[in-house]
C-alpha positions in Angstrom: -43.0 -29.1 -12.0 -42.6 -32.0 -9.1 -41.3 -31.3 -5.7 -37.6 -33.0 -4.3 -38.7 -34.2 -0.9 -36.4 -34.1 1.8 -34.8 -38.0 0.9 -34.7 -36.8 -2.9 -32.5 -33.8 -2.6 -28.9 -34.0 -3.6 -26.7 -34.3 0.3 -24.4 -31.5 0.7 -21.0 -32.5 2.6 -20.0 -29.5 5.4 -17.9 -27.7 4.4 -14.9 -27.3 6.4 -14.2 -23.5 7.9 -12.4 -21.4 5.2 -9.5 -21.7 8.1 -9.5 -24.8 8.2 -9.2 -25.3 4.5 -5.8 -22.9 4.4 -2.4 -23.4 4.9 -0.9 -21.3 8.1 1.2 -20.9 5.6 -2.0 -18.8 3.2 -3.6 -18.1 6.1 -0.7 -15.7 7.1 -1.0 -14.1 3.9 -4.4 -13.4 3.7 -3.9 -11.9 7.3 -1.0 -9.4 6.2 -3.5 -9.4 3.1 -5.9 -8.3 6.0 -4.3 -5.6 7.6 -2.6 -3.7 4.7 -6.2 -3.2 3.8 -7.8 -2.0 7.0 -4.1 0.5 7.8 -5.6 1.7 4.3 -8.7 2.3 5.1 -7.7 4.0 8.4 -6.0 6.0 6.8 -8.5 7.2 4.8 -11.3 7.9 7.2 -8.7 9.5 9.3 -7.3 11.7 6.4 -10.3 12.4 4.4 -11.1 15.4 5.9 -8.1 16.5 5.0 -8.2 15.2 0.8 -6.1 13.0 1.5 -6.0 9.2 0.6 -3.0 6.6 2.7 -1.8 6.4 -0.6 -1.7 10.1 -1.7 -0.7 10.6 2.0 2.4 8.2 1.2 2.6 10.6 -1.7 3.6 13.1 0.3 5.4 11.7 3.4 8.3 10.3 -0.2 7.9 14.1 -0.6 8.2 15.1 2.7 11.7 12.5 2.8 13.0 13.7 -0.5 10.9 16.7 -2.4 11.5 16.5 -6.4 10.7 12.9 -7.4 10.1 11.8 -10.7 6.8 10.6 -11.4 8.4 7.1 -12.4 10.9 7.3 -9.0 7.5 7.5 -7.6 6.0 4.8 -8.9 8.4 2.8 -7.8 9.5 3.7 -4.7 5.4 2.9 -4.1 4.9 0.1 -7.0 2.5 1.6 -8.5 2.3 1.6 -12.4 3.4 4.6 -13.6 -0.5 5.3 -15.3 -1.3 5.2 -11.2 0.8 7.3 -10.3 0.3 9.9 -12.8 -3.6 9.2 -11.1 -3.1 10.9 -8.3 -0.2 13.0 -8.7 -3.4 15.1 -11.2 -5.3 14.6 -8.5 -3.3 16.2 -5.4 -2.1 18.5 -8.2 -5.7 19.9 -8.7 -6.0 19.4 -4.7 -2.4 21.6 -4.2 -0.6 19.4 -2.3 2.3 19.0 -5.2 4.1 20.6 -8.2 4.8 18.8 -11.3 7.8 21.1 -12.7 9.8 19.9 -15.9 12.8 17.7 -15.5 15.3 20.0 -15.6 18.2 16.7 -16.9 15.3 15.2 -18.9 12.5 16.8 -21.0 10.4 13.8 -21.4 10.2 13.5 -17.7 8.2 16.0 -14.8 9.3 16.3 -11.5 7.6 16.2 -8.5 8.0 18.7 -5.3 5.4 19.4 -2.4 3.5 22.8 -3.1 3.3 25.0 0.0 0.2 24.5 0.9 1.3 21.0 1.6 4.9 21.8 3.3 2.3 24.0 5.5 0.8 20.9 6.6 2.8 18.2 6.9 3.6 18.5 10.1 -0.2 18.0 11.0 -0.6 14.9 8.1 2.5 14.0 10.4 0.8 14.2 13.7 -1.5 12.6 12.9 0.3 9.7 11.5 2.0 8.7 13.8 -1.1 8.8 15.6 -3.1 6.3 13.7 0.3 4.2 14.3 0.2 5.1 17.9 -2.8 3.3 18.3 -3.1 0.0 15.5 0.2 -1.0 17.0 -0.5 -0.2 21.3 -1.3 -4.0 21.4 2.3 -5.1 21.3 4.6 -4.1 23.6 8.0 -2.8 21.9 9.8 -5.7 22.3 6.7 -7.7 20.5 6.9 -4.9 17.7 10.7 -4.8 16.7 10.2 -8.7 16.1 7.3 -8.1 14.1 9.1 -5.0 12.2 11.9 -7.6 11.2 10.0 -10.6 10.7 8.2 -8.3 8.5 11.8 -7.1 6.8 12.9 -10.1 5.9 9.6 -11.4 3.9 9.6 -8.1 2.1 12.8 -8.6 1.4 12.8 -12.6 0.3 10.0 -11.6 -1.7 11.5 -8.4 -3.5 14.5 -11.4 -4.5 11.9 -13.5 -5.9 10.2 -11.0 -7.8 13.9 -10.3 -9.7 14.5 -13.9 -10.1 10.7 -14.1 -11.5 11.5 -11.2 -14.3 15.0 -12.4 -14.8 13.5 -15.8 -16.0 11.4 -14.7 -17.3 12.9 -12.2 -19.6 15.6 -14.9 -20.0 18.6 -12.8 -18.3 18.2 -10.0 -20.3 17.7 -7.0 -17.9 
């Protein structure tokens, strides 16, 4: 086998840094994904002692606001597939955080409720969540936080409209 000398090796052009290769809009998209992932990991870390993840806390939070939701409604609200929410509810039920009850309006559906155990701990979970929020967002003034919140809400609504239009387009307008 022959060895290549430095002069016979193919030249490799230095690549631009990843940030330079991305447009400002792409950098923003990646940044939002990174922030979401970091928040999720922080919630997972802080709530794991209580047997929860950030995602399972979100289920409990939705039920705290509106107890007695169907699995399908929870899946829609959390933007999860029905099988994924079903598995999460299985875990929450096995841990004693939620109860499934037959839907009195639809024998094929289940309605999910906070268990008495979860209701007894909700105040603790809310306080833990607020502490995480305060820690995460204390880098912003109240005015900056209000502006950021409004911008993210506007972007979310725009993206939901785009998704809806895309679904309608794919289905031929039959929605």
